N, C-alpha and C positions, 0 to 999 in steps of 0.2 A: 320858915326858910324851905321844905319843899316845896309848899305850894307859890312859892314867889316863882322860883326857879319855874314853875309850870308856868304859871303867867307868864313870863320873860320868853319863854319856848314858843309856846300857842301865838304870842306876835309878833315872834320873828318868821313861825313858817304863813304868819298870814301877812306879813310885809313881802315876803319872798312870791306868794301865790299873787299877789296886784301888782307887784311890781313894774313899770312899764321897760324896766333894762333887759334885754333879753339878747342874747351873745349869740346867739342860730340863726341860722335866713328862716324863713317867713313857713316856710313848707318843709322844712328839716330833710329834705333829700341830699343838701351835698354831703359828700363822701367824709368820714372820720377818721382818723388817723386809727388804726386797730380795728375797724369796721370790717369783720374776715366772714361777715354771715352769709351773703349773698353774691352773686357773681352774676353779671347782667340782669340783677333784677330777679334770678334763682337762688334760692332756697336749699339749706344743707338739706340733702335728700333725694331731692329734684334734678332731674333731667334737664339740659337746654335746651333750645331747640337748635337744631342742625346749621354751625357753624360756616363760613367758606370763607376763606382765606384768599390772598391775589395771586395763587398758582393754580388755584381752582380744587384744591384736593378740601373735603369735609370733614369734619371736625364733629362727630357727637361727644358732649363734654357732661359730666354730673360733679354737681356740689357735695363732694364725697363727707365732707364734714366740714369745720370750722375752717377756713382761711384754705382748704385743700381741693382739687380736683382731680378726676381722672375718667379715660375710655379711650378714646381710639377716636386716627387721623386715617382715613381713606386718602393714599397718596399716588394714588391709580395705576400706571406703570411699577409702582414702586412697592406696591404693597398697603398690607394696613400694619400700622403702628402704635402700639400701647403707648399710651399719654398717661406721664402722672403732672400734677404742678401744684401750687399754692399763689394765691393773690391775696392782695391787702386792699386798705381802700381805693386804691389807686394804680398798681401795680399788680403784674401779674407774670409768672415762670412756668414754665411748661419743657418736659424734656419727653421728647417721640422717640421709641425705640423696638427695632426689633422688624423694620420691614428689609426691603431685599436691597435696595439701594445704596443705603451707608447704615452705618450700625444704630447712631442716635443721632437726632436735631434737640439742640437747645433755643427756645424761644426766650426772649426777657423783651419787656416791654410796660408801657401803661393802659391804660383803661376805660373810658365814657362810661358810665352808668348811664346817661340821658341819651346819647347816640348809643348807644351798645355795640359800640368798635373797639378793638384792640390795635396797636402798631409797637412796633419796636425793630430790636434784630435779631437772626440769627446764627446759630451755629452750626460745624458740623463734624462727625468724629473722623470725615472726608478732608478736612480743611478749610472746606467752604464758608461762604456767612453774606448775608444780604440783609435786605429789608424785609417786612414780614405784618402783611394786615390782615386783620378777622375782623368778619361781620356776620352778624344772623343772615342765611343764607337768603338769598332775595333784595337785601339791602347793597350795595355796593362797596367790596372790602378797595380801598383807596392804598 
């Protein structure tokens, strides 16, 4: 009986390996729900290149763990804010706190691995809100 089960298992594995049916994209680059090991193509423990937003602020972020970001944003005359955040396959949430103009800002949106851009909405502790975009500095954040 064990031999028969072993043969069946071997046949099943062989069929799965040669089957023309495949559910994923040809290049395996499409984001998957729960994929939280890299952000903008950067893996855990690595620092992203400087990112610029539509306000001209420069973000310095690191993928600090699965699904987590931390760093700082230089908000020009408002000073430097500490940043923490989370991300998954398509969304990003960031909180910037500690600057001189308003105590905290919250950013929520989506990002594209292919174009290395993020966009969404922001709110702050002072009651303001608006749109936000982020891209690798040198690329256009729209």
